[in-house]
C-alpha positions in Angstrom: 69.8 83.8 135.5 66.2 83.1 134.9 64.9 79.6 134.2 64.5 80.1 130.5 65.6 76.9 128.7 66.6 78.6 125.4 67.8 81.8 123.8 66.9 83.6 120.6 69.3 85.9 118.8 68.1 88.2 116.0 70.5 90.1 113.8 68.8 92.9 111.8 70.8 93.6 108.6 70.1 96.1 105.8 69.2 93.3 103.4 68.5 90.2 105.6 67.3 89.4 109.1 68.9 86.4 110.7 67.4 84.6 113.7 68.6 81.6 115.6 67.8 79.6 118.7 70.5 78.6 121.1 70.9 76.5 124.2 72.2 78.5 127.2 75.7 77.1 126.5 75.7 78.8 123.1 75.0 75.7 121.0 72.9 76.8 118.0 69.7 74.7 117.5 67.9 76.2 114.5 68.2 79.2 112.3 66.1 81.3 109.9 66.7 84.0 107.3 64.2 86.6 106.0 64.5 89.6 103.8 64.6 93.0 105.4 61.5 95.2 104.7 61.8 98.9 105.6 58.2 99.8 104.5 56.2 101.1 107.4 52.5 100.4 108.1 50.7 102.4 110.8 54.1 103.6 112.0 55.5 100.0 112.4 58.5 99.2 110.3 58.2 96.1 108.1 61.3 94.5 109.6 59.7 94.7 113.1 56.7 92.8 111.8 59.0 90.2 110.3 60.8 89.8 113.7 57.4 89.4 115.4 56.3 86.8 112.9 59.6 84.9 113.2 59.2 84.7 117.0 55.7 83.2 116.4 57.2 80.6 114.1 59.9 79.8 116.7 57.1 79.4 119.2 59.2 79.6 122.4 57.4 82.2 124.6 59.7 81.6 127.5 62.9 82.1 125.5 65.1 85.1 126.2 65.4 87.3 123.0 68.2 89.6 122.1 68.4 92.0 119.1 71.6 93.1 117.1 71.2 96.0 114.8 73.3 98.6 113.0 73.7 102.0 114.7 74.4 103.3 118.2 72.4 101.5 120.8 70.6 103.5 123.5 72.2 103.5 126.9 69.2 101.7 128.4 69.5 98.9 125.7 65.9 99.3 124.6 66.5 100.6 121.1 68.9 101.9 118.5 69.3 105.6 119.3 71.2 106.7 116.2 71.1 105.2 112.7 70.7 108.0 110.1 69.7 107.3 106.5 69.3 103.5 106.9 66.6 101.2 108.2 64.0 103.9 108.5 62.0 103.6 111.7 64.6 101.8 113.7 65.7 104.9 115.7 64.0 104.9 119.0 62.0 101.7 118.3 61.4 100.0 121.6 61.6 96.3 121.0 60.6 95.2 124.5 57.4 97.2 124.3 56.7 96.0 120.7 57.4 92.3 121.2 55.7 91.9 124.6 58.0 89.1 125.8 58.2 87.8 129.3 61.7 89.2 129.7 63.5 92.3 128.6 64.6 92.3 124.9 68.1 94.0 124.9 69.4 95.7 121.8 73.1 95.7 120.9 75.1 97.3 118.0 75.6 94.6 115.4 79.4 94.7 115.4 79.5 94.7 119.2 77.2 91.6 119.0 79.5 89.9 116.5 82.5 90.3 118.8 80.6 89.0 121.8 79.5 86.0 119.7 83.1 85.3 118.6 84.3 85.5 122.2 81.5 83.2 123.4 81.5 80.5 120.7 83.9 81.5 117.9 87.5 82.5 117.2 88.2 84.3 120.6 87.0 81.7 123.1 88.9 82.3 126.4 90.2 85.7 125.3 89.7 88.9 127.3 91.4 91.6 125.1 90.1 91.3 121.5 89.5 93.6 118.6 87.0 92.7 115.8 87.1 94.3 112.4 84.3 93.6 109.9 85.5 94.2 106.4 82.6 94.4 104.0 80.7 97.1 102.1 82.1 99.3 104.9 84.3 98.6 107.9 82.8 98.0 111.3 84.5 97.1 114.5 84.2 96.3 118.2 86.6 96.2 121.2 86.7 94.0 124.3 89.2 95.1 127.0 89.9 93.1 130.1 86.8 91.0 129.4 84.5 94.0 129.0 82.8 95.1 125.8 83.7 98.8 125.3 80.7 100.9 124.4 81.9 104.3 125.4 80.0 107.4 126.7 77.1 107.2 124.2 77.7 103.7 122.7 79.8 105.0 119.8 83.0 103.0 120.7 84.2 100.5 118.1 83.6 102.5 114.9 87.2 101.5 113.9 86.5 102.0 110.2 86.4 105.8 110.8 89.9 106.4 112.2 92.0 108.8 110.0 95.1 107.1 108.4 95.6 109.5 105.5 94.9 113.2 106.3 94.4 114.2 102.7 92.3 111.2 101.8 88.6 110.8 101.1 86.2 111.5 104.0 84.2 108.6 105.4 80.4 108.8 105.8 81.0 110.3 109.2 83.3 113.0 107.9 86.6 111.6 108.9 89.4 112.5 106.4 91.4 109.6 105.0 89.5 107.0 107.0 90.1 103.3 106.9 86.7 102.4 105.5 87.0 104.1 102.1 90.6 102.7 101.9 89.4 99.1 101.9 85.6 98.9 102.0 83.9 97.2 99.1 81.9 100.3 98.2 85.0 102.2 96.9 86.5 99.4 94.8 85.4 101.0 91.5 86.9 104.4 92.1 90.0 103.0 93.7 90.6 100.8 90.7 89.7 103.5 88.1 86.5 101.7 87.3 88.2 98.4 86.3 86.6 96.3 89.1 83.1 96.4 90.7 83.9 94.4 93.8 86.7 93.3 96.1 86.2 89.7 94.9 87.0 90.8 91.3 90.0 92.8 92.4 91.4 90.0 94.5 90.9 87.4 91.7 92.8 89.7 89.3 95.6 90.2 91.9 95.9 86.4 92.4 96.1 86.0 88.6 99.1 88.3 88.5 97.5 91.5 87.3 100.0 94.2 88.2 97.5 97.1 88.5 95.1 95.0 90.6 98.1 94.2 92.8 98.9 97.8 93.3 95.4 98.7 94.3 94.8 95.7 96.5 98.2 96.0 98.3 97.6 99.7 98.9 94.4 98.8 100.7 96.0 96.0 102.7 98.8 98.3 103.8 96.2 100.9 104.9 94.6 98.1 107.0 98.0 97.2 108.5 98.6 100.9 109.5 95.2 101.0 111.2 95.7 97.7 113.0 99.1 98.8 114.2 97.4 101.9 115.7 94.8 99.8 117.4 97.5 97.5 118.9 99.4 100.5 120.3 96.2 102.0 121.8 94.5 98.9 123.1 97.2 96.1 123.4 94.9 93.2 122.3 95.9 89.6 122.5 93.9 88.8 119.3 92.5 90.6 116.3 89.7 89.0 114.4 88.9 89.9 110.8 85.3 89.2 109.6 83.0 90.3 106.8 83.1 89.4 103.2 86.5 90.8 102.4 88.1 88.5 105.1 87.1 85.6 102.9 89.9 86.5 100.6 91.9 84.2 102.8 95.7 84.0 102.1 95.4 86.9 99.5 94.5 89.1 102.5 96.3 87.5 105.4 99.7 86.9 103.8 100.4 90.4 102.6 98.8 91.8 105.8 101.2 89.7 107.9 104.1 90.9 105.8 103.1 94.5 106.3 102.7 93.9 110.1 106.2 92.4 110.3 107.5 95.7 109.0 105.6 98.1 111.2 104.1 96.4 114.3 105.8 97.4 117.6 106.7 94.1 119.3 108.1 94.5 122.8 110.1 91.4 123.7 109.3 90.0 120.3 105.5 89.7 121.1 103.3 89.9 118.1 99.5 90.0 118.1 97.7 87.2 116.3 95.4 88.1 113.5 92.8 85.5 112.6 89.7 85.1 110.5 86.3 85.1 112.2 84.8 81.7 112.9 81.1 82.3 113.1 80.6 83.9 109.7 77.2 85.7 109.1 75.8 84.2 112.3 78.1 86.0 114.8 75.6 88.8 115.3 72.7 86.5 116.2 75.0 84.5 118.5 76.1 87.7 120.3 72.5 89.0 120.6 71.6 85.7 122.3 74.5 86.0 124.7 73.4 89.6 125.5 69.9 88.4 126.2 71.1 85.8 128.6 73.4 88.1 130.5 71.1 91.1 130.5 68.4 89.0 132.0 70.6 87.1 134.5 
Protein backbone atom coordinates (compact mmCIF):
# COMPACT_ATOMS: atom_id res chain seq x y z
CA UNK A 1 0.00 0.00 0.00
CA UNK A 2 1.08 3.58 -0.55
CA UNK A 3 2.29 5.72 2.34
CA UNK A 4 -0.92 7.74 2.60
CA UNK A 5 -1.79 8.24 6.27
CA UNK A 6 -5.54 8.57 5.84
CA UNK A 7 -8.52 7.57 3.72
CA UNK A 8 -11.57 9.49 2.54
CA UNK A 9 -14.82 7.73 1.69
CA UNK A 10 -17.57 9.60 -0.14
CA UNK A 11 -21.08 8.18 -0.52
CA UNK A 12 -23.19 9.90 -3.18
CA UNK A 13 -26.89 9.59 -2.44
CA UNK A 14 -29.90 10.93 -4.25
CA UNK A 15 -30.61 13.43 -1.48
CA UNK A 16 -27.37 13.64 0.52
CA UNK A 17 -23.63 13.28 0.08
CA UNK A 18 -21.78 11.75 3.02
CA UNK A 19 -18.03 12.08 3.38
CA UNK A 20 -15.79 10.76 6.13
CA UNK A 21 -12.10 10.46 6.89
CA UNK A 22 -10.66 7.23 8.26
CA UNK A 23 -7.40 5.87 9.56
CA UNK A 24 -6.05 3.00 7.50
CA UNK A 25 -7.39 0.60 10.14
CA UNK A 26 -10.94 1.81 9.41
CA UNK A 27 -11.42 4.08 12.43
CA UNK A 28 -13.59 7.02 11.45
CA UNK A 29 -12.02 10.39 12.28
CA UNK A 30 -14.48 13.01 11.02
CA UNK A 31 -17.58 13.15 8.87
CA UNK A 32 -19.53 15.64 6.77
CA UNK A 33 -22.98 15.71 5.14
CA UNK A 34 -24.09 17.90 2.23
CA UNK A 35 -27.24 18.07 0.09
CA UNK A 36 -27.06 16.50 -3.37
CA UNK A 37 -27.30 19.01 -6.22
CA UNK A 38 -28.02 17.56 -9.67
CA UNK A 39 -27.94 20.88 -11.53
CA UNK A 40 -25.14 21.06 -14.07
CA UNK A 41 -23.00 24.05 -14.96
CA UNK A 42 -20.70 23.89 -17.99
CA UNK A 43 -21.32 20.17 -18.14
CA UNK A 44 -20.23 19.53 -14.54
CA UNK A 45 -22.91 18.10 -12.19
CA UNK A 46 -23.50 20.07 -9.02
CA UNK A 47 -22.81 17.02 -6.86
CA UNK A 48 -19.33 16.74 -8.39
CA UNK A 49 -18.58 20.34 -7.44
CA UNK A 50 -19.82 19.59 -3.92
CA UNK A 51 -17.43 16.64 -3.64
CA UNK A 52 -14.53 18.76 -4.85
CA UNK A 53 -15.36 21.46 -2.30
CA UNK A 54 -15.63 18.86 0.47
CA UNK A 55 -12.17 17.58 -0.34
CA UNK A 56 -10.84 21.11 -0.15
CA UNK A 57 -12.40 21.45 3.31
CA UNK A 58 -10.99 18.09 4.38
CA UNK A 59 -7.62 19.41 3.20
CA UNK A 60 -5.70 16.15 3.04
CA UNK A 61 -4.11 16.12 -0.43
CA UNK A 62 -2.27 12.84 0.21
CA UNK A 63 -5.34 10.92 1.40
CA UNK A 64 -6.66 8.11 -0.78
CA UNK A 65 -10.25 8.84 -1.89
CA UNK A 66 -12.98 6.38 -2.83
CA UNK A 67 -16.46 7.04 -4.21
CA UNK A 68 -19.66 5.04 -3.61
CA UNK A 69 -22.63 5.81 -5.84
CA UNK A 70 -25.88 4.26 -7.08
CA UNK A 71 -25.79 2.42 -10.39
CA UNK A 72 -23.58 -0.11 -12.13
CA UNK A 73 -19.91 0.79 -11.77
CA UNK A 74 -17.70 0.63 -14.86
CA UNK A 75 -15.36 -2.34 -15.12
CA UNK A 76 -12.33 -0.03 -14.89
CA UNK A 77 -13.68 1.53 -11.66
CA UNK A 78 -13.41 5.08 -13.00
CA UNK A 79 -17.13 5.91 -13.16
CA UNK A 80 -20.73 4.77 -12.90
CA UNK A 81 -21.52 3.22 -16.26
CA UNK A 82 -25.31 2.84 -15.93
CA UNK A 83 -27.71 4.83 -13.77
CA UNK A 84 -30.76 5.80 -15.84
CA UNK A 85 -33.23 8.47 -14.74
CA UNK A 86 -31.39 9.44 -11.55
CA UNK A 87 -28.44 11.68 -10.69
CA UNK A 88 -28.15 13.22 -14.12
CA UNK A 89 -24.58 13.53 -15.30
CA UNK A 90 -23.19 10.68 -13.22
CA UNK A 91 -23.02 8.15 -16.06
CA UNK A 92 -19.50 8.09 -17.44
CA UNK A 93 -18.29 10.85 -15.11
CA UNK A 94 -14.58 10.17 -14.52
CA UNK A 95 -13.81 11.05 -10.90
CA UNK A 96 -10.07 10.52 -11.13
CA UNK A 97 -9.78 13.02 -13.98
CA UNK A 98 -12.11 15.51 -12.33
CA UNK A 99 -10.63 15.49 -8.83
CA UNK A 100 -6.98 15.41 -9.91
CA UNK A 101 -5.80 13.53 -6.83
CA UNK A 102 -2.36 12.00 -6.37
CA UNK A 103 -3.84 8.49 -6.47
CA UNK A 104 -6.59 6.78 -8.45
CA UNK A 105 -10.16 7.50 -7.21
CA UNK A 106 -12.08 4.21 -7.52
CA UNK A 107 -15.86 4.12 -7.87
CA UNK A 108 -18.01 1.37 -6.36
CA UNK A 109 -21.74 0.71 -6.38
CA UNK A 110 -23.23 2.04 -3.14
CA UNK A 111 -24.69 -1.29 -1.95
CA UNK A 112 -21.41 -3.05 -2.76
CA UNK A 113 -19.62 -0.39 -0.73
CA UNK A 114 -22.02 -0.77 2.19
CA UNK A 115 -21.37 -4.52 2.34
CA UNK A 116 -17.60 -4.03 2.21
CA UNK A 117 -17.91 -1.47 5.00
CA UNK A 118 -19.90 -3.90 7.17
CA UNK A 119 -17.31 -6.64 6.60
CA UNK A 120 -14.44 -4.26 7.39
CA UNK A 121 -15.79 -2.49 10.47
CA UNK A 122 -19.43 -3.48 11.02
CA UNK A 123 -21.73 -6.44 11.56
CA UNK A 124 -19.75 -8.93 9.45
CA UNK A 125 -16.20 -8.58 10.75
CA UNK A 126 -14.36 -11.84 10.12
CA UNK A 127 -16.99 -13.21 7.74
CA UNK A 128 -16.26 -14.39 4.19
CA UNK A 129 -19.73 -15.35 2.92
CA UNK A 130 -22.20 -12.56 3.50
CA UNK A 131 -25.31 -11.10 1.89
CA UNK A 132 -26.45 -7.52 2.49
CA UNK A 133 -29.99 -6.35 1.81
CA UNK A 134 -30.77 -2.64 2.08
CA UNK A 135 -34.46 -2.17 2.76
CA UNK A 136 -35.52 1.40 2.13
CA UNK A 137 -37.37 3.28 -0.59
CA UNK A 138 -36.35 0.35 -2.76
CA UNK A 139 -34.36 -2.80 -2.06
CA UNK A 140 -30.65 -2.99 -2.81
CA UNK A 141 -28.17 -5.72 -2.16
CA UNK A 142 -24.65 -7.06 -2.37
CA UNK A 143 -22.93 -10.42 -2.07
CA UNK A 144 -19.55 -11.51 -0.74
CA UNK A 145 -18.58 -15.10 -1.52
CA UNK A 146 -15.43 -16.74 -0.14
CA UNK A 147 -14.11 -13.31 0.79
CA UNK A 148 -14.68 -11.76 -2.64
CA UNK A 149 -17.24 -9.09 -3.51
CA UNK A 150 -19.33 -10.43 -6.39
CA UNK A 151 -19.65 -7.87 -9.17
CA UNK A 152 -20.52 -10.10 -12.11
CA UNK A 153 -19.78 -9.74 -15.81
CA UNK A 154 -20.84 -6.09 -16.07
CA UNK A 155 -21.05 -5.07 -12.40
CA UNK A 156 -24.76 -5.85 -12.11
CA UNK A 157 -24.49 -8.55 -9.41
CA UNK A 158 -26.28 -7.89 -6.14
CA UNK A 159 -29.51 -6.33 -7.39
CA UNK A 160 -31.35 -8.66 -5.04
CA UNK A 161 -34.46 -6.52 -4.87
CA UNK A 162 -35.23 -7.52 -8.45
CA UNK A 163 -35.57 -11.28 -8.13
CA UNK A 164 -39.03 -12.64 -9.00
CA UNK A 165 -40.95 -14.12 -6.08
CA UNK A 166 -44.54 -13.76 -7.37
CA UNK A 167 -44.86 -14.35 -11.14
CA UNK A 168 -48.15 -12.46 -11.41
CA UNK A 169 -47.04 -9.56 -9.21
CA UNK A 170 -46.15 -5.97 -10.03
CA UNK A 171 -43.05 -5.42 -12.14
CA UNK A 172 -40.04 -3.73 -10.60
CA UNK A 173 -38.40 -0.69 -12.19
CA UNK A 174 -36.16 -3.13 -14.11
CA UNK A 175 -39.17 -5.03 -15.48
CA UNK A 176 -39.00 -8.07 -13.19
CA UNK A 177 -42.47 -9.47 -12.52
CA UNK A 178 -43.41 -9.93 -8.87
CA UNK A 179 -40.06 -8.64 -7.62
CA UNK A 180 -39.04 -8.35 -3.98
CA UNK A 181 -38.60 -4.57 -4.14
CA UNK A 182 -42.27 -3.62 -4.71
CA UNK A 183 -43.28 -6.28 -2.16
CA UNK A 184 -41.56 -4.49 0.73
CA UNK A 185 -40.00 -1.25 -0.51
CA UNK A 186 -41.19 1.96 1.08
CA UNK A 187 -42.34 3.45 -2.22
CA UNK A 188 -45.23 0.95 -2.52
CA UNK A 189 -46.62 1.20 1.01
CA UNK A 190 -49.56 3.36 -0.03
CA UNK A 191 -50.86 1.08 -2.80
CA UNK A 192 -50.13 -2.04 -0.74
CA UNK A 193 -52.19 -0.68 2.14
CA UNK A 194 -55.04 0.69 0.04
CA UNK A 195 -53.89 4.25 0.72
CA UNK A 196 -54.10 3.95 4.50
CA UNK A 197 -50.39 4.44 5.15
CA UNK A 198 -47.80 6.66 3.47
CA UNK A 199 -44.68 5.04 4.91
CA UNK A 200 -43.38 1.80 6.37
CA UNK A 201 -42.96 3.57 9.70
CA UNK A 202 -46.71 4.34 9.84
CA UNK A 203 -47.57 0.79 8.75
CA UNK A 204 -45.34 -0.81 11.38
CA UNK A 205 -46.59 1.49 14.14
CA UNK A 206 -50.17 0.43 13.34
CA UNK A 207 -49.14 -3.23 13.25
CA UNK A 208 -47.48 -2.91 16.66
CA UNK A 209 -50.64 -1.24 17.99
CA UNK A 210 -52.68 -4.27 16.99
CA UNK A 211 -54.27 -2.99 13.77
CA UNK A 212 -55.45 -6.16 12.01
CA UNK A 213 -55.29 -4.82 8.46
CA UNK A 214 -51.88 -3.26 9.03
CA UNK A 215 -50.74 -6.63 10.33
CA UNK A 216 -51.99 -8.37 7.21
CA UNK A 217 -50.14 -5.96 4.90
CA UNK A 218 -46.92 -5.94 6.92
CA UNK A 219 -46.71 -9.69 7.46
CA UNK A 220 -47.36 -10.29 3.76
CA UNK A 221 -44.30 -8.14 3.04
CA UNK A 222 -42.20 -9.89 5.68
CA UNK A 223 -43.16 -13.30 4.29
CA UNK A 224 -42.14 -12.13 0.81
CA UNK A 225 -38.78 -11.12 2.26
CA UNK A 226 -38.44 -14.53 3.90
CA UNK A 227 -39.07 -16.30 0.58
CA UNK A 228 -36.42 -14.17 -1.09
CA UNK A 229 -33.88 -14.75 1.68
CA UNK A 230 -34.48 -18.50 1.54
CA UNK A 231 -33.74 -18.41 -2.18
CA UNK A 232 -30.53 -16.45 -1.57
CA UNK A 233 -29.46 -18.99 1.06
CA UNK A 234 -30.07 -21.92 -1.27
CA UNK A 235 -28.10 -20.24 -4.08
CA UNK A 236 -25.20 -18.72 -2.14
CA UNK A 237 -24.94 -20.51 1.23
CA UNK A 238 -23.97 -17.42 3.29
CA UNK A 239 -22.85 -17.56 6.90
CA UNK A 240 -24.57 -14.24 7.62
CA UNK A 241 -27.30 -12.04 6.18
CA UNK A 242 -27.30 -8.34 7.07
CA UNK A 243 -30.41 -6.20 6.82
CA UNK A 244 -29.80 -2.46 6.49
CA UNK A 245 -31.75 0.57 5.34
CA UNK A 246 -34.57 2.44 7.02
CA UNK A 247 -37.00 -0.49 7.11
CA UNK A 248 -34.53 -2.58 9.11
CA UNK A 249 -34.91 -0.03 11.90
CA UNK A 250 -38.31 -1.57 12.62
CA UNK A 251 -36.34 -3.86 14.93
CA UNK A 252 -38.30 -6.72 16.54
CA UNK A 253 -41.37 -5.85 14.46
CA UNK A 254 -39.33 -7.01 11.46
CA UNK A 255 -36.90 -9.55 12.85
CA UNK A 256 -39.32 -11.59 15.00
CA UNK A 257 -41.90 -12.40 12.28
CA UNK A 258 -39.08 -12.81 9.76
CA UNK A 259 -37.40 -15.41 11.97
CA UNK A 260 -40.73 -17.18 12.44
CA UNK A 261 -41.18 -17.36 8.67
CA UNK A 262 -37.61 -18.60 8.20
CA UNK A 263 -38.19 -21.31 10.80
CA UNK A 264 -40.93 -22.63 8.53
CA UNK A 265 -39.23 -22.49 5.12
CA UNK A 266 -35.43 -22.35 5.46
CA UNK A 267 -33.53 -25.49 4.42
CA UNK A 268 -31.26 -26.30 7.37
CA UNK A 269 -28.94 -29.25 6.67
CA UNK A 270 -27.79 -30.72 9.95
CA UNK A 271 -29.89 -28.14 11.77
CA UNK A 272 -27.72 -25.25 10.54
CA UNK A 273 -29.55 -21.93 10.18
CA UNK A 274 -28.18 -18.69 8.77
CA UNK A 275 -27.96 -15.73 11.12
CA UNK A 276 -29.91 -12.63 10.09
CA UNK A 277 -28.69 -9.46 11.80
CA UNK A 278 -29.18 -5.69 11.53
CA UNK A 279 -26.50 -3.58 9.90
CA UNK A 280 -24.10 -1.94 12.34
CA UNK A 281 -22.78 1.10 10.45
CA UNK A 282 -26.08 2.73 9.53
CA UNK A 283 -25.95 5.48 6.94
CA UNK A 284 -22.13 5.58 7.01
CA UNK A 285 -21.56 2.07 5.68
CA UNK A 286 -21.19 3.31 2.10
CA UNK A 287 -18.55 5.88 2.99
CA UNK A 288 -16.67 3.28 5.02
CA UNK A 289 -16.73 0.83 2.12
CA UNK A 290 -15.63 3.51 -0.33
CA UNK A 291 -12.63 4.25 1.89
CA UNK A 292 -11.77 0.55 2.09
CA UNK A 293 -11.97 0.32 -1.69
CA UNK A 294 -9.62 3.29 -2.09
CA UNK A 295 -7.12 1.66 0.24
CA UNK A 296 -7.11 -1.70 -1.53
CA UNK A 297 -7.36 -0.41 -5.07
CA UNK A 298 -4.28 1.73 -4.49
CA UNK A 299 -2.37 -0.94 -2.56
